[in-house]
C-alpha positions in Angstrom: 9.8 56.4 47.2 10.0 57.1 43.5 13.5 55.5 43.3 12.2 52.4 45.2 9.3 52.0 42.8 11.6 52.5 39.8 13.9 49.8 41.1 11.0 47.4 41.7 9.8 48.1 38.2 13.2 47.5 36.7 13.6 44.2 38.6 10.2 42.9 37.4 10.9 44.0 33.8 14.3 42.2 33.9 12.6 39.1 35.3 10.0 39.1 32.5 12.8 39.5 29.9 14.8 36.6 31.3 11.6 34.4 31.5 10.8 35.2 27.9 14.3 34.5 26.7 14.4 31.2 28.7 11.0 30.1 27.3 12.3 30.9 23.8 15.5 28.9 24.3 13.7 25.9 25.8 11.1 26.0 23.0 13.9 26.2 20.4 15.7 23.3 22.1 12.7 21.0 21.8 11.6 22.5 18.4 8.3 23.6 19.9 8.1 26.5 17.4 9.2 24.6 14.3 6.7 23.5 11.7 6.0 19.7 11.4 4.5 17.2 9.0 2.6 14.2 10.3 2.9 10.6 9.0 1.7 7.1 10.0 3.4 3.7 10.4 2.1 0.3 11.5 3.9 -2.3 13.7 2.9 -5.7 15.1 5.3 -5.3 18.0 6.2 -1.9 19.5 9.3 -3.1 21.4 8.8 -0.5 24.1 7.9 2.5 21.8 5.5 4.9 23.5 3.8 8.2 23.0 6.4 11.0 23.2 9.3 8.8 22.0 11.9 10.5 19.8 11.7 10.3 16.0 14.9 10.4 13.9 15.3 10.8 10.1 18.6 9.5 8.8 20.0 9.6 12.3 19.0 13.2 13.0 16.4 14.2 15.6 13.3 15.2 13.7 10.3 15.0 15.9 8.3 12.7 18.3 5.6 10.1 18.4 2.2 11.9 18.7 -0.2 8.9 19.3 -0.4 5.1 19.2 -3.7 3.5 18.2 -4.3 0.1 19.9 -5.5 -2.7 17.5 -8.9 -4.2 18.1 -7.9 -7.8 17.1 -4.8 -10.0 17.2 -4.5 -9.8 13.4 -4.4 -6.0 13.4 -1.3 -3.8 14.0 -0.5 -0.8 16.2 -0.9 2.4 14.2 1.7 5.0 15.2 1.2 8.7 14.4 4.5 10.6 14.1 5.6 14.2 13.4 8.7 15.2 11.5 10.3 18.6 11.1 9.2 20.3 7.8 12.9 20.9 6.9 13.5 17.2 6.5 10.4 16.6 4.3 12.6 16.2 1.3 14.3 13.1 2.8 11.0 11.3 3.4 9.9 9.5 0.3 7.2 6.9 -0.5 9.8 4.1 -0.2 11.2 5.4 3.1 11.1 2.6 5.7 10.2 3.2 9.4 11.6 0.9 12.0 12.0 0.8 15.8 15.6 1.1 17.3 17.3 1.5 20.6 20.2 3.7 21.6 22.8 1.1 22.4 21.7 -2.4 23.5 19.3 -1.5 26.3 19.0 2.3 25.7 16.0 4.5 25.0 13.6 3.3 22.3 13.0 5.6 19.3 11.4 5.5 15.8 13.9 5.7 12.9 12.8 6.7 9.4 15.4 5.8 6.7 15.7 8.3 3.7 14.1 7.2 0.5 15.7 7.0 -2.9 16.0 10.1 -5.2 13.8 8.4 -7.8 10.8 8.0 -5.4 8.2 10.7 -4.9 8.1 12.7 -1.7 5.7 11.2 0.9 2.5 13.4 1.3 1.2 14.5 4.6 -0.5 11.8 6.7 0.9 9.1 4.4 1.4 5.5 5.7 5.1 4.8 5.5 6.4 1.2 4.9 7.6 -0.4 8.2 10.0 -3.1 9.3 9.4 -5.1 12.5 12.2 -4.9 15.2 14.3 -8.1 15.6 13.3 -10.2 18.6 16.6 -11.6 20.0 14.8 -13.7 22.7 12.9 -15.8 20.1 16.1 -16.5 18.3 17.8 -17.6 21.5 14.9 -19.8 22.4 15.0 -21.5 19.0 18.7 -22.2 19.3 18.2 -23.6 22.8 15.5 -26.0 21.6 17.8 -27.2 18.8 20.6 -27.9 21.2 18.2 -29.9 23.4 17.2 -32.1 20.4 20.8 -32.8 19.5 21.6 -33.7 23.1 18.6 -36.1 23.3 19.6 -37.9 20.0 23.2 -38.4 21.3 21.9 -39.9 24.6 19.6 -42.3 22.7 22.5 -43.5 20.5 24.7 -44.0 23.6 22.0 -46.2 25.3 21.7 -48.4 22.2 25.4 -48.9 21.9 25.7 -49.9 25.6 22.9 -52.5 25.2 24.6 -54.0 22.2 27.9 -54.3 24.2 26.1 -56.2 26.9 24.8 -58.7 24.4 28.4 -59.3 23.1 29.6 -59.9 26.6 26.9 -62.6 27.2 27.9 -64.4 23.9 31.6 -64.4 24.9 30.8 -66.0 28.3 28.9 -68.8 26.6 31.8 -69.5 24.2 34.3 -69.6 27.1 32.0 -72.2 29.0 31.8 -74.5 26.0 35.6 -74.4 25.6 36.1 -75.4 29.2 33.8 -78.4 28.9 35.7 -79.7 25.8 39.0 -79.4 27.7 37.6 -81.3 30.7 36.5 -84.2 28.4 39.9 -84.5 26.8 41.7 -84.6 30.1 39.3 -87.4 31.4 40.0 -89.5 28.3 43.8 -89.2 28.9 43.4 -90.3 32.5 41.2 -93.3 31.7 38.2 -92.1 33.6 34.7 -93.2 32.5 33.6 -95.6 29.7 35.7 -93.8 27.1 38.8 -94.0 29.3 38.4 -97.7 29.9 38.2 -98.3 26.1 41.5 -96.5 25.8 43.2 -99.1 28.0 42.6 -101.8 25.3 45.9 -102.1 23.4 44.0 -102.8 20.2 42.3 -99.5 20.3 45.3 -97.5 21.7 46.6 -96.4 18.4 43.1 -95.4 17.2 42.4 -93.7 20.5 45.7 -91.8 20.3 44.8 -90.7 16.8 41.4 -89.5 18.1 43.0 -87.8 21.1 45.6 -86.1 18.8 42.8 -85.0 16.5 40.8 -83.7 19.5 43.9 -81.9 20.9 44.5 -80.4 17.5 40.8 -79.4 17.4 41.1 -78.0 20.9 44.1 -76.0 19.9 42.4 -74.7 16.9 39.3 -73.9 19.0 41.5 -72.1 21.5 43.1 -70.0 18.8 39.6 -69.3 17.4 38.4 -68.4 20.9 41.4 -66.1 21.4 40.8 -64.4 18.1 37.1 -64.2 19.0 38.1 -62.7 22.4 40.3 -60.1 20.6 37.6 -59.3 18.1 34.9 -59.0 20.8 37.3 -56.8 22.9 38.0 -54.6 19.9 34.3 -54.4 19.2 33.5 -53.6 22.8 36.2 -50.9 22.8 34.7 -49.3 19.7 31.1 -49.7 20.9 29.9 -51.6 17.8 26.5 -53.4 18.0 26.4 -57.2 17.7 24.1 -57.6 14.7 24.6 -55.8 11.4 20.9 -55.1 11.0 20.7 -53.5 14.4 23.9 -51.5 13.7 22.5 -50.2 10.4 19.2 -49.3 12.0 20.9 -47.4 14.8 23.3 -45.7 12.4 20.5 -44.8 10.0 18.4 -43.4 12.9 21.4 -41.4 14.2 22.2 -40.1 10.7 18.6 -39.1 10.2 18.5 -37.2 13.5 21.8 -35.5 12.7 20.6 -34.6 9.2 17.4 -33.1 10.6 19.4 -31.2 13.2 21.8 -30.0 10.5 18.9 -28.8 8.4 17.5 -26.9 11.3 20.8 -25.3 12.0 21.2 -24.3 8.3 17.7 -23.0 8.3 18.3 -21.0 11.5 21.5 -19.5 10.1 19.8 -18.7 6.8 17.0 -16.9 8.7 19.6 -15.0 10.8 22.0 -14.1 8.0 19.5 -13.8 5.1 17.5 -10.6 4.2 14.2 -10.0 5.8 11.0 -9.1 4.0 12.2 -5.5 3.4 15.5 -6.7 1.9 17.6 -5.8 5.0 20.4 -8.3 5.8 21.9 -9.2 9.2 25.0 -7.2 8.3 22.9 -4.1 7.6 21.0 -4.6 10.9 24.4 -4.8 12.7 25.6 -1.6 11.0 22.3 0.0 12.0 22.9 -1.0 15.6 26.5 0.5 15.4 24.9 3.6 13.9 22.5 3.8 16.9 25.5 3.5 19.3 27.2 6.4 17.4 24.0 8.4 17.7 23.9 7.8 21.5 27.5 8.9 21.7 26.7 12.1 19.7 23.9 13.0 22.1 26.6 13.8 24.7 27.4 16.9 22.7 23.8 18.2 22.7 24.3 20.5 25.7 27.4 22.0 24.1 25.4 22.6 20.9 22.7 24.3 23.0 25.3 26.7 24.4 26.5 27.5 20.9 23.0 28.7 20.0 22.6 30.7 23.2 22.6 34.5 22.5 25.0 35.0 25.4 27.7 32.7 24.0 27.0 32.8 20.2 29.6 35.5 19.6 32.3 33.4 21.4 31.7 30.4 19.2 31.5 32.4 16.1 34.8 34.0 16.8 36.3 30.5 17.3 34.9 29.4 13.9 32.8 26.5 15.3 29.3 27.9 14.7 26.8 25.0 14.0 24.7 25.5 10.9 22.5 22.4 11.6 19.5 24.4 12.9 20.0 27.6 10.8 17.4 28.0 8.0 18.5 29.4 4.6 16.5 32.6 5.2 18.3 33.3 8.5 21.7 32.4 6.8 21.1 35.0 4.1 20.5 37.7 6.8 23.6 36.9 8.9 26.4 39.3 8.2 29.0 36.7 9.3 28.3 34.7 6.2 27.3 37.5 3.8 30.4 39.7 4.6 31.8 41.0 1.3 35.3 40.3 2.7 34.6 36.6 2.6 36.3 34.7 -0.2 33.7 32.9 -2.5 34.3 30.3 -5.2 31.2 29.8 -7.4 31.4 26.4 -9.0 28.7 25.4 -11.6 26.9 22.1 -11.5 27.6 21.0 -15.1 31.4 21.0 -14.3 31.1 19.7 -10.7 28.7 16.8 -10.8 27.7 13.7 -12.9 25.2 10.9 -12.3 26.3 7.3 -11.8 24.5 4.1 -12.8 22.1 4.3 -9.9 21.1 7.9 -10.7 22.9 9.5 -7.8 25.2 12.5 -8.2 29.0 12.2 -7.8 31.9 14.6 -8.1 33.6 14.7 -11.5 37.4 14.8 -12.0 37.0 18.4 -13.3 35.0 19.3 -10.1 37.8 17.9 -7.9 40.3 20.0 -9.9 38.2 23.2 -9.4 38.1 22.5 -5.6 41.8 21.9 -5.5 42.5 25.2 -7.3 40.0 27.1 -5.0 41.8 25.8 -1.8 45.3 26.4 -3.3 44.6 30.0 -4.0 44.2 30.7 -0.2 47.6 29.2 0.8 48.3 27.4 4.1 46.1 29.7 6.1 43.0 28.0 4.6 43.5 25.0 7.0 42.7 27.3 10.0 39.8 29.3 8.4 36.1 28.4 8.9 34.6 27.3 5.6 30.9 27.0 4.6 29.8 25.0 1.5 26.5 26.4 0.1 24.6 23.9 -2.0 22.3 25.0 -4.9 19.8 23.3 -7.2 17.5 25.2 -9.5 14.7 22.6 -9.9 11.0 23.5 -9.6 10.1 21.3 -6.6 10.8 22.9 -3.2 11.4 19.7 -1.4 13.6 18.4 -4.2 15.6 21.6 -4.1 16.3 21.1 -0.4 17.4 17.5 -0.8 19.5 18.0 -3.9 21.2 21.2 -2.7 22.1 19.6 0.6 23.4 16.4 -1.1 25.8 18.5 -3.3 27.1 20.4 -0.2 27.7 17.1 1.6 29.7 15.7 -1.4 32.0 18.7 -1.5 32.5 18.7 2.3 33.4 15.0 2.3 36.0 15.5 -0.5 37.6 18.5 1.3 37.9 16.6 4.6 39.3 13.5 3.0 41.6 15.2 0.5 43.0 18.1 2.5 42.6 16.5 6.0 40.6 19.5 7.2 39.1 19.5 10.7 35.4 18.5 10.0 34.3 21.0 12.7 35.7 23.9 10.6 33.5 23.0 7.6 29.7 23.7 7.6 27.1 23.1 5.0 23.8 24.9 4.2 21.1 24.0 1.6 20.3 27.2 -0.2 17.9 25.6 -2.7 18.4 28.0 -5.7 18.7 31.5 -4.1 22.1 33.0 -3.1 22.3 35.7 -0.5 21.5 39.3 -1.6 24.1 41.7 -2.8 26.2 39.1 -4.6 25.2 39.9 -8.2 23.5 36.5 -8.6 19.8 36.1 -8.4 19.8 32.3 -8.9 22.5 29.5 -9.0 22.9 25.8 -9.8 25.9 24.1 -8.2 27.9 25.0 -5.1 29.7 28.0 -3.6 32.7 27.5 -1.3 32.8 30.4 1.3 36.0 31.0 3.2 35.1 33.3 6.1 37.2 36.4 6.6 39.2 36.3 9.9 37.9 38.3 12.9 39.8 41.5 13.6 
């Protein structure tokens, strides 16, 4: 009986342990235990955004939409309350812009916050972030359809005017042909002696005079025939080319058509300018396209989320560490300093100072110096060919006073170094991790504070 009770107790205890571990893993997956900071943003059109939608900062999942306040008038805007992970507070500045995006073309709607500039101050809690309205593709298509309908109507009006003018030319030509036939009939009757004029022609005294008149009439008839032929050819050419009969009518129609085409051209240019030009926040159409492509890349990266969850599982963490693919994205600097894998004395460390590694460009951003690149080349060459297969961690440091600025600047320095190593040495990017250490190195390394970077080459597993 005691053994049965003991087995039941062990079974219940194991169930409670598994339930607790599962609850912790699920909460860690959805960042339920992380600390957040709340902000506000306002939009005229939500484009499908709803309470609980995902919030991203610089393309990284950072939180969710907490609440949406409905406006009380058409002139007011929706007020969106969002929360962001405290670790990303250093990227949210007073000039950070919030916008609504979608994963792909018809994917899930989410709220994207762009990182601010280094010169701007950090946005305080519950601050109202600047916002940019989402692009409405349906309005743009409706405007283009209306413009095409206007052009089609103008073309149909011009075709009707030209057809009417051609009919007037045909009527004039018929009248000219009838007149010519009457003249020919009169000349033939004079030659045959019909009527009073024919009888006069029988008088020998008037024969010569009549002959002269007839000859002149024949000559006039021939000239009139040639003129009629030329007129026929001219009218045929005019009809073939759809020219109007009167110059005034032609100029009126042409001016009207030119005016319509000019107005249509101005509308097209205005539409193209609105599409390709920058919006009120200074974002061009090219930047919006790049943002859409970035959203597509983000959607593709979401496929790897489940694999990343396995990497953080306590059951499989050792396997991924041994493979050298441990993900540092969700590891805090404090936890990193306590992990023996990264503080192992057998790891190779290259301490590189900031005054030799970095310099500021014209915009105030830090860039690698030529001397810094040489120091990195020497650090990698000292390890030989085996460095290409070793996991590497780049620790970023900045010894400023502001905590949020320390996080942003130290992370930026680590990113610059990793980008150079991947591009210059063709390393596998999955072998290189970064961690923002602010200004405090791990304990036991004879350094209480550091400003610069430290390249850590992990010792191989034995």
